[in-house]
C-alpha positions as a printed Julia matrix, in Angstrom:
91×3 Matrix{Float64}:
 12.53    9.74  31.63
 10.38    7.56  29.33
  7.56    5.62  30.98
  7.47    1.87  30.52
  4.75   -0.74  31.06
  4.6    -2.78  34.24
  7.01   -5.69  34.24
  9.64   -3.86  32.16
 13.3    -3.93  33.12
 16.48   -2.2   31.99
 19.15   -4.28  30.28
 22.31   -2.7   28.79
 20.88    0.82  28.46
 17.62   -0.19  26.86
 14.38   -1.41  28.34
 12.85   -4.81  27.76
  9.15   -4.12  27.79
  6.8    -6.09  29.98
  4.17   -5.94  27.21
  3.99   -6.75  23.5
  4.66   -4.16  20.78
  1.04   -3.03  20.38
  0.43   -2.62  24.1
  3.78   -0.9   24.63
  3.11    1.68  21.91
 -0.42    2.26  23.23
  0.98    2.71  26.76
  3.58    5.26  25.61
  1.11    7.2   23.45
 -1.37    7.42  26.33
  1.35    8.53  28.79
  2.6    11.24  26.44
 -0.94   12.41  25.69
 -1.63   12.68  29.45
  1.59   14.71  29.87
  0.74   16.83  26.82
  3.97   15.89  25.05
  3.46   16.06  21.29
  5.18   13.34  19.29
  5.19   12.23  15.67
  4.8     8.48  15.13
  6.74    6.81  12.32
  5.77    3.27  11.52
  5.25    0.51  12.23
  7.98   -0.58   9.84
  8.62   -4.28   9.15
 12.06   -5.27   7.87
 14.2    -8.4    8.18
 12.22   -9.87  11.06
 12.13   -6.62  13.04
  9.06   -4.46  13.69
  9.87   -0.85  14.57
  7.88    2.19  15.69
  9.75    5.51  16.09
  8.55    8.5   18.08
 10.01   11.93  17.39
  9.14   14.91  19.6
  7.55   17.86  17.8
  8.62   20.26  20.55
 11.01   20.36  23.49
 11.6    16.91  24.98
 14.27   15.26  27.14
 15.1    12.82  24.3
 15.7    13.03  20.54
 13.7     9.9   19.68
 12.22    6.77  21.19
 12.37    3.48  19.3
 10.03    0.64  20.21
 10.91   -2.52  18.38
 10.25   -6.24  18.47
 12.84   -8.77  17.47
 12.6   -12.52  18.09
  9.32  -11.99  19.93
 10.81   -9.58  22.5
  9.75   -5.92  22.63
 12.4    -3.33  23.47
 12.29    0.42  24.18
 15.4     2.39  23.24
 15.78    6.09  24.03
 17.95    8.22  21.74
 19.4    11.03  23.87
 19.53   14.66  22.8
 23.03   15.44  21.46
 25.11   17.57  23.81
 25.73   20.17  21.08
 22.01   20.53  20.25
 20.72   24.1   20.41
 18.65   24.94  23.47
 14.91   25.01  22.99
 13.31   28.43  23.16
  9.73   29.16  24.01
């Protein structure tokens, strides 16, 4: 669904990235650009020891948002699913 850098693994529904925050965001942006998926980047935001970058799709996408964040030196990728009652995309 969402690509992840080499060395990443899924833990409790989120992905622990195999790369740091900067390399993870660069990896995702490059993958989405190659797939021609337009996203809007929000951040990076720094609050209370957490660094966060949000990606919101600007068109149809299989997810509502992707959060890439680093806490305690570990980078995580969390996918926010599209709500079941969301209207269908029309083209």
